Residue, then its C-alpha position, 0 to 999 in steps of 0.5 A: x491536528x497533533x504535532x508529527x502527524x503521519x503523512x501518507x508516505x510515512x510507512x514502510x511498504x515493499x515497492x513504495x515509489x516514495x523515493x521515485x516520485x520526482x523522477x516519475x513525474x518529471x517524465x510524465x507529460x500530463x498535457x490533456x490529462x484530467x483523470x487518472x487511475x492508479x490501478x495497483x495503488x499500493x502505498x498510495x504515494x503516486x495517487x497522492x502526488x496527482x492531487x497536487x496537479x491542478x489539471x487533474x480533476x478525477x482520481x481512481x485508486x484501486x488495490x486488493x488489500x482491505x488495509x490499503x482501501x481503508x488507508x485511501x479512505x482515511x487520507x483521500x476522503x478525510x480532509x473535512x472530518x472534525x478532528x477534535x473528537x479524534x484528538x480526544x480519543x488519541x489522549x484516551x488511547x495513549x494515557x487512560x485506556x483500560x488495557x486487557x488481554x486480547x486477541x492481539x496480545x494473545x498472538x503477537x506478544x514479544x514477536x512483532x511487538x512487546x507484550x505491553x504494546x500488544x495489549x495497547x494495540x489490541x485494546x485500541x482496536x477493540x475500542x474502535x470496533x464499538x465506537x459509534x462514529x462515521x465510517x471515515x472517522x473510524x477509518x482515520x483511527x484505524x489507519x492511524x493505528x496501522x501507521x503507529x504500529x509500523x513506526x515501532x514494529x520489530x520487522x524490516x518493514x513487513x510481517x513475513x517474519x520478525x527479528x528474532x535477535x531483537x527483544x521488542x521494547x515498549x515503544x507504542x504511541x498512537x498518533x493520527x494521520x494527516x488527511x490530504x487536502x485537495x479538490x479532486x473527485x476520488x473513487x476508491x476500489x478494492x478489486x482485481x485490477x483486470x476486472x476493474x479495467x473492464x469497468x472504468x476509464x481514465x485519461x492516464x492509467x498508472x500501473x505498478x504491479x507486484x514484481x515477484x512471487x511475494x504476495x502483499x496480502x501475506x506480507x501485510x497479514x497483520x494489517x489485514x487481520x487488524x482491519x477485518x478483525x474477524x480474529x482467525x486462527x493463525x499458524x506458522x512462525x509469522x502467525x498468518x491466517x489462511x491465505x486470501x487476496x492472492x495476486x496472479x501477478x505473483x505467479x507464473x502466468x503474470x505476463x498473461x495477466x498483464x496482457x489481458x489488463x492492457x488489452x482492456x484499458x480505456x485510456x489515452x496514456x499508460x505509465x507502467x513501472x517495473x524493475x530489473x530484478x531478474x537474477x536475484x539470488x533469492x528466487x522469490x525476489x526474481x521478477x515474474x515478467x521479462x523486460x521484452x514481454x512488457x515491451x511487446x505487450x505495451x507495443x500492442x497498445x501504442x507507441x512506447x517510450x522507456x525511461x530508466x533510473x538506478x534505484x536502491x530498492x526496499x527489499x526483505x532484508x537479505x536480498x542484495x542486487x547490484x546495478x538495480x534499476x527501475x523502469x518507467x514504460x510510457x505508452x501513447x495509446x493508439 
């Protein structure tokens, strides 16, 4: 493994719980809990911390995004992969790859990345597409490409827009991710959470739904585009493809979606995170489900305990909100 390999928490991700992990796990009683499902797994940080708990035997991860499904595969299923050929490819990508104009350089140059960095990113993606290697090794390479891009992107951490006052510099270096070492049984899904809830069961279901109208598939459209590599036509300032994988939790019927989800869960315990961004100056940053709605929905399932913590959250760069809090709702299911 190369030095400075990426851990799963080493990327910017809206709503990431990386800074809240300690607090969340301090408040989670895992007695008699052997299986968990992170049903909106997002950055994957919460699920990764469950791998450190010896009593946990089975972990289910689910998310709507193609890029997140691939990242989970790389980190949670890649521990036994031979990294020698991947290190050789890393040297090739950084020093010897034949760079040609490509879909990525044609569309994203001097916006999210410099022209030369776009040449590299697109050329690496094309090279990976034609590699004859196993799926997990390929996923490790693609996840590594995403993490390497995130490190230098001319953004505040998502691709809704780029910094127009900045001229992107040539900074791209391809580095590998470091798979998580564990002894757990892992299942990975890319499904609507409400549909998956009808199919699976676990002792603990962890729920971290989108909080507001900002769609993750639109925030991270470049990664979705890169992973699928269908090279669609793009439009708008942010150069997005046609909308896909849109979550109902970002729309006006979010509370009904949550009610349906909770009703169908088969588990001993539920842990749900949400915050208090109800009066944000930015309407798109305002929460879709009220505190009382969440509490009343969860009470239908069992006894509810609520924890709260002051938390400076990662936002889109403009929204400011004083007295920001994160809530952790814990339900002992009837």
